[in-house]
C-alpha positions as CSV (number, residue, x, y, z in Angstrom):
1,M,12.0,33.0,41.8
2,T,9.0,31.2,43.4
3,T,5.9,30.5,41.5
4,S,2.4,30.0,42.8
5,G,0.3,29.5,39.8
6,A,-0.4,26.1,38.1
7,L,1.1,25.4,34.6
8,V,-0.8,23.2,32.3
9,V,1.2,22.2,29.3
10,L,-0.9,20.6,26.4
11,G,1.2,18.9,24.0
12,G,0.6,16.5,21.1
13,L,1.0,16.3,17.3
14,P,-0.7,18.7,15.0
15,G,-4.4,17.9,14.6
16,T,-4.9,16.2,18.0
17,G,-7.1,19.1,19.3
18,K,-4.7,21.3,21.3
19,S,-6.2,24.6,20.3
20,T,-9.8,23.2,20.7
21,I,-9.1,22.2,24.3
22,A,-6.6,24.8,25.4
23,R,-8.9,27.8,24.8
24,P,-11.9,26.7,26.8
25,L,-9.5,25.3,29.5
26,A,-7.8,28.6,29.9
27,R,-11.2,30.3,30.1
28,A,-12.4,27.9,32.8
29,L,-9.3,28.4,34.9
30,K,-9.2,32.2,34.1
31,A,-5.6,31.5,33.2
32,A,-3.2,33.1,30.8
33,Y,-3.1,31.2,27.4
34,L,0.1,30.9,25.6
35,R,0.2,29.3,22.1
36,I,3.8,28.6,20.8
37,D,2.4,28.8,17.2
38,T,1.3,32.4,17.8
39,I,4.7,33.3,19.3
40,E,6.6,31.7,16.5
41,Q,4.5,33.4,13.8
42,A,5.0,36.8,15.5
43,L,8.7,36.2,15.4
44,V,8.4,35.3,11.6
45,D,6.3,38.4,11.1
46,S,8.9,40.7,12.7
47,G,11.1,40.2,9.7
48,E,14.2,39.7,11.8
49,L,14.6,36.0,11.3
50,T,16.1,34.4,8.2
51,A,14.3,31.0,8.9
52,R,11.3,29.7,10.8
53,P,12.2,29.6,14.6
54,R,12.9,26.1,16.0
55,V,13.8,27.1,19.5
56,A,13.0,30.8,19.9
57,G,9.2,30.4,20.3
58,Y,9.6,27.9,23.1
59,V,12.2,30.0,24.9
60,A,9.9,33.0,24.7
61,G,7.1,30.8,25.9
62,Y,9.1,29.7,28.9
63,A,9.9,33.2,29.9
64,L,6.3,34.4,29.4
65,A,4.9,31.5,31.5
66,R,7.4,32.2,34.2
67,D,6.4,35.8,34.5
68,Q,2.7,34.9,34.7
69,L,3.3,32.1,37.3
70,A,5.4,34.5,39.4
71,N,2.4,36.8,39.5
72,G,0.2,33.9,40.8
73,V,-1.6,33.5,37.5
74,D,-2.3,30.0,36.2
75,V,-1.0,29.4,32.6
76,V,-2.2,27.1,29.9
77,V,0.3,26.4,27.2
78,E,-0.4,24.9,23.9
79,C,2.5,23.4,21.9
80,V,3.6,20.2,20.2
81,N,6.1,19.6,23.0
82,P,7.8,16.9,21.0
83,L,11.0,16.2,22.9
84,R,12.1,15.3,26.3
85,L,14.2,18.5,26.2
86,T,11.1,20.7,25.7
87,R,9.2,18.8,28.4
88,D,12.0,19.1,30.8
89,A,12.2,22.8,30.1
90,W,8.5,23.4,30.8
91,R,8.8,21.4,34.1
92,A,11.6,23.8,35.1
93,V,9.4,26.8,34.6
94,G,7.0,26.1,37.5
95,S,6.5,24.1,40.6
96,R,3.0,23.0,39.9
97,V,3.1,21.6,36.4
98,L,0.5,19.3,34.8
99,E,1.7,17.7,31.5
100,V,-1.0,16.6,29.2
101,E,-0.5,14.7,26.0
102,L,-3.3,14.8,23.4
103,V,-3.5,11.9,21.0
104,C,-6.0,10.9,18.3
105,S,-6.0,7.1,18.3
106,D,-8.0,7.0,15.0
107,P,-5.5,7.6,12.2
108,R,-8.3,8.4,9.6
109,E,-9.9,11.0,11.9
110,H,-6.5,12.4,12.7
111,R,-5.6,12.7,9.0
112,A,-9.0,14.2,8.2
113,R,-8.5,16.9,10.9
114,V,-5.0,17.8,9.6
115,E,-6.1,18.0,6.1
116,G,-9.3,19.8,6.8
117,R,-7.9,22.6,9.0
118,T,-7.6,26.2,8.1
119,A,-5.0,28.5,9.7
120,D,-6.4,30.7,12.4
121,I,-3.2,32.6,12.7
122,P,-2.5,34.9,9.8
123,G,0.5,33.8,7.8
124,L,0.9,30.5,9.6
125,A,1.6,27.6,7.2
126,L,-0.1,24.5,8.5
127,P,1.6,21.1,8.3
128,T,0.6,18.5,5.8
129,W,-0.3,15.0,6.9
130,R,3.1,13.9,5.7
131,D,4.7,16.6,7.9
132,V,2.8,15.3,10.9
133,V,3.6,11.6,10.2
134,E,7.3,12.4,9.7
135,R,7.6,14.9,12.6
136,E,10.2,14.1,15.3
137,Y,8.1,13.2,18.3
138,E,9.8,11.3,21.2
139,P,7.7,8.9,23.2
140,W,6.9,10.2,26.8
141,D,9.0,8.5,29.4
142,R,7.2,9.7,32.5
143,D,3.8,10.0,34.2
144,H,1.5,12.5,32.4
145,L,-2.1,12.8,31.6
146,V,-3.0,11.3,28.2
147,L,-6.3,12.3,26.5
148,D,-7.5,10.6,23.4
149,T,-9.5,13.1,21.4
150,A,-10.9,10.4,19.1
151,A,-12.7,8.9,22.2
152,A,-13.6,12.1,24.2
153,S,-15.1,15.4,23.2
154,A,-13.3,18.7,23.7
155,A,-15.6,19.5,26.7
156,E,-15.0,16.1,28.2
157,C,-11.2,16.6,27.9
158,V,-11.4,20.1,29.5
159,E,-13.4,18.5,32.4
160,L,-10.9,15.7,32.8
161,V,-8.0,18.2,33.0
162,L,-10.0,20.4,35.5
163,R,-10.7,17.2,37.6
164,H,-7.0,16.2,37.5
165,L,-6.0,19.7,38.6
166,G,-8.4,19.6,41.4
167,G,-6.9,16.4,42.7
168,S,-3.3,17.4,42.5
């Protein structure tokens, strides 16, 4: 299956600003917006799972993104994307993939964001700061766009991604 749309994958630990950047980015691109937390919570809400999904949300996201790209629709995906395995799987979804890692270089700011959040998905249990710090998150081992949300506003990050897409 050939794809013609661009796939932008926004990854990073919880509290780095993924939702804050993904939504306006998707609007600016007129792109489909896929949020793995939303998919996973919908799976939980179905009542068919005995445990919180670890893989199913990503697999559903890959399939949904592939369908949109096949229709020529750009896709913005928001997910932690913590492992090389998940990063490789997103790359396999499309031919034009921009990988973006969001970081928050100020640990106090990052912690305040994590501890001050409220869930915007009904039923979603947000991670604690300890959950974030202890989360398995493999270092990136390839070229990708890194945006520090402690140093740049959400609007600036969106603009940087748009500029990067324009040049690729």
